TORKOL-4160 file (C-alpha; in steps of 0.2 Angstrom, whole numbers, padded with zeros to 4 digits, m for minus):
140
<pt num="1" X="0651" Y="m0340" Z="0143"/>
<pt num="2" X="0635" Y="m0344" Z="0133"/>
<pt num="3" X="0633" Y="m0365" Z="0131"/>
<pt num="4" X="0618" Y="m0377" Z="0128"/>
<pt num="5" X="0610" Y="m0385" Z="0143"/>
<pt num="6" X="0619" Y="m0402" Z="0137"/>
<pt num="7" X="0635" Y="m0395" Z="0142"/>
<pt num="8" X="0640" Y="m0395" Z="0161"/>
<pt num="9" X="0633" Y="m0382" Z="0171"/>
<pt num="10" X="0645" Y="m0379" Z="0181"/>
<pt num="11" X="0653" Y="m0363" Z="0176"/>
<pt num="12" X="0640" Y="m0352" Z="0187"/>
<pt num="13" X="0637" Y="m0359" Z="0204"/>
<pt num="14" X="0618" Y="m0357" Z="0202"/>
<pt num="15" X="0616" Y="m0365" Z="0185"/>
<pt num="16" X="0614" Y="m0382" Z="0191"/>
<pt num="17" X="0597" Y="m0376" Z="0199"/>
<pt num="18" X="0593" Y="m0365" Z="0184"/>
<pt num="19" X="0595" Y="m0380" Z="0174"/>
<pt num="20" X="0581" Y="m0388" Z="0184"/>
<pt num="21" X="0569" Y="m0376" Z="0185"/>
<pt num="22" X="0570" Y="m0373" Z="0166"/>
<pt num="23" X="0566" Y="m0391" Z="0163"/>
<pt num="24" X="0552" Y="m0390" Z="0174"/>
<pt num="25" X="0546" Y="m0373" Z="0162"/>
<pt num="26" X="0549" Y="m0381" Z="0145"/>
<pt num="27" X="0541" Y="m0399" Z="0151"/>
<pt num="28" X="0526" Y="m0386" Z="0158"/>
<pt num="29" X="0526" Y="m0378" Z="0139"/>
<pt num="30" X="0528" Y="m0395" Z="0131"/>
<pt num="31" X="0545" Y="m0392" Z="0123"/>
<pt num="32" X="0563" Y="m0400" Z="0129"/>
<pt num="33" X="0579" Y="m0393" Z="0135"/>
<pt num="34" X="0588" Y="m0393" Z="0117"/>
<pt num="35" X="0577" Y="m0376" Z="0116"/>
<pt num="36" X="0587" Y="m0367" Z="0130"/>
<pt num="37" X="0604" Y="m0358" Z="0132"/>
<pt num="38" X="0613" Y="m0351" Z="0146"/>
<pt num="39" X="0625" Y="m0337" Z="0147"/>
<pt num="40" X="0635" Y="m0341" Z="0164"/>
<pt num="41" X="0641" Y="m0323" Z="0165"/>
<pt num="42" X="0632" Y="m0313" Z="0179"/>
<pt num="43" X="0619" Y="m0309" Z="0178"/>
<pt num="44" X="0616" Y="m0328" Z="0175"/>
<pt num="45" X="0603" Y="m0329" Z="0159"/>
<pt num="46" X="0593" Y="m0340" Z="0149"/>
<pt num="47" X="0585" Y="m0340" Z="0132"/>
<pt num="48" X="0570" Y="m0351" Z="0127"/>
<pt num="49" X="0566" Y="m0353" Z="0109"/>
<pt num="50" X="0548" Y="m0358" Z="0106"/>
<pt num="51" X="0539" Y="m0364" Z="0090"/>
<pt num="52" X="0525" Y="m0353" Z="0091"/>
<pt num="53" X="0524" Y="m0337" Z="0083"/>
<pt num="54" X="0519" Y="m0320" Z="0090"/>
<pt num="55" X="0503" Y="m0314" Z="0079"/>
<pt num="56" X="0509" Y="m0295" Z="0077"/>
<pt num="57" X="0527" Y="m0303" Z="0069"/>
<pt num="58" X="0522" Y="m0319" Z="0060"/>
<pt num="59" X="0537" Y="m0321" Z="0051"/>
<pt num="60" X="0549" Y="m0319" Z="0065"/>
<pt num="61" X="0555" Y="m0333" Z="0078"/>
<pt num="62" X="0547" Y="m0330" Z="0096"/>
<pt num="63" X="0558" Y="m0333" Z="0111"/>
<pt num="64" X="0557" Y="m0331" Z="0130"/>
<pt num="65" X="0571" Y="m0324" Z="0140"/>
<pt num="66" X="0576" Y="m0324" Z="0159"/>
<pt num="67" X="0588" Y="m0317" Z="0169"/>
<pt num="68" X="0592" Y="m0317" Z="0187"/>
<pt num="69" X="0588" Y="m0299" Z="0190"/>
<pt num="70" X="0572" Y="m0297" Z="0179"/>
<pt num="71" X="0566" Y="m0313" Z="0177"/>
<pt num="72" X="0554" Y="m0319" Z="0161"/>
<pt num="73" X="0551" Y="m0306" Z="0146"/>
<pt num="74" X="0543" Y="m0312" Z="0129"/>
<pt num="75" X="0555" Y="m0306" Z="0113"/>
<pt num="76" X="0553" Y="m0306" Z="0093"/>
<pt num="77" X="0570" Y="m0311" Z="0085"/>
<pt num="78" X="0573" Y="m0299" Z="0072"/>
<pt num="79" X="0581" Y="m0303" Z="0055"/>
<pt num="80" X="0596" Y="m0293" Z="0057"/>
<pt num="81" X="0607" Y="m0301" Z="0070"/>
<pt num="82" X="0602" Y="m0285" Z="0082"/>
<pt num="83" X="0596" Y="m0287" Z="0100"/>
<pt num="84" X="0579" Y="m0294" Z="0102"/>
<pt num="85" X="0562" Y="m0286" Z="0104"/>
<pt num="86" X="0555" Y="m0287" Z="0119"/>
<pt num="87" X="0537" Y="m0288" Z="0120"/>
<pt num="88" X="0533" Y="m0291" Z="0137"/>
<pt num="89" X="0539" Y="m0294" Z="0154"/>
<pt num="90" X="0531" Y="m0306" Z="0168"/>
<pt num="91" X="0539" Y="m0296" Z="0181"/>
<pt num="92" X="0529" Y="m0305" Z="0196"/>
<pt num="93" X="0546" Y="m0315" Z="0204"/>
<pt num="94" X="0561" Y="m0321" Z="0197"/>
<pt num="95" X="0556" Y="m0338" Z="0197"/>
<pt num="96" X="0537" Y="m0339" Z="0195"/>
<pt num="97" X="0528" Y="m0356" Z="0193"/>
<pt num="98" X="0531" Y="m0364" Z="0178"/>
<pt num="99" X="0512" Y="m0365" Z="0176"/>
<pt num="100" X="0514" Y="m0344" Z="0177"/>
<pt num="101" X="0526" Y="m0344" Z="0163"/>
<pt num="102" X="0515" Y="m0356" Z="0152"/>
<pt num="103" X="0500" Y="m0343" Z="0157"/>
<pt num="104" X="0511" Y="m0327" Z="0152"/>
<pt num="105" X="0517" Y="m0336" Z="0135"/>
<pt num="106" X="0499" Y="m0340" Z="0130"/>
<pt num="107" X="0493" Y="m0321" Z="0135"/>
<pt num="108" X="0507" Y="m0312" Z="0124"/>
<pt num="109" X="0503" Y="m0323" Z="0110"/>
<pt num="110" X="0485" Y="m0319" Z="0112"/>
<pt num="111" X="0489" Y="m0302" Z="0113"/>
<pt num="112" X="0481" Y="m0301" Z="0129"/>
<pt num="113" X="0489" Y="m0288" Z="0140"/>
<pt num="114" X="0480" Y="m0292" Z="0157"/>
<pt num="115" X="0498" Y="m0302" Z="0161"/>
<pt num="116" X="0514" Y="m0294" Z="0162"/>
<pt num="117" X="0521" Y="m0277" Z="0159"/>
<pt num="118" X="0529" Y="m0269" Z="0143"/>
<pt num="119" X="0543" Y="m0261" Z="0156"/>
<pt num="120" X="0555" Y="m0270" Z="0163"/>
<pt num="121" X="0556" Y="m0273" Z="0183"/>
<pt num="122" X="0571" Y="m0275" Z="0192"/>
<pt num="123" X="0567" Y="m0289" Z="0205"/>
<pt num="124" X="0582" Y="m0292" Z="0213"/>
<pt num="125" X="0603" Y="m0289" Z="0213"/>
<pt num="126" X="0613" Y="m0300" Z="0203"/>
<pt num="127" X="0627" Y="m0310" Z="0211"/>
<pt num="128" X="0622" Y="m0320" Z="0226"/>
<pt num="129" X="0622" Y="m0336" Z="0218"/>
<pt num="130" X="0618" Y="m0346" Z="0234"/>
<pt num="131" X="0601" Y="m0335" Z="0237"/>
<pt num="132" X="0597" Y="m0339" Z="0219"/>
<pt num="133" X="0600" Y="m0356" Z="0218"/>
<pt num="134" X="0590" Y="m0358" Z="0234"/>
<pt num="135" X="0576" Y="m0347" Z="0225"/>
<pt num="136" X="0576" Y="m0356" Z="0209"/>
<pt num="137" X="0576" Y="m0373" Z="0218"/>
<pt num="138" X="0560" Y="m0372" Z="0226"/>
<pt num="139" X="0551" Y="m0367" Z="0210"/>
<pt num="140" X="0559" Y="m0382" Z="0201"/>
């Protein structure tokens, strides 16, 4: 189930911790939680719309994706409603500090390939909501 963050986040046990983590990340990026949506299915995931445009795709929207197995990825919206085009994965930890997420965004927008990887890295297995909530709470 996908929901904006102003809807009760009680559907997934770790959703409140993810909401707090997203609040910290969006504050670091200078945007608000209204830019986020959550998917309460397993794996728990989030979408964060950004105002910037990637230099290689200036006519397309830019976003961050997060999921409980792979952490953050930077992606480009398509015009056709197809899946987003993932351009980089942060790949360090599922819940890096908000400042590291902001540095990742800056690096992707600068076309700097020194931060992140082109391929996804599975960092943990989905489904252990209590462990995920603890991990996220330590970063919020």
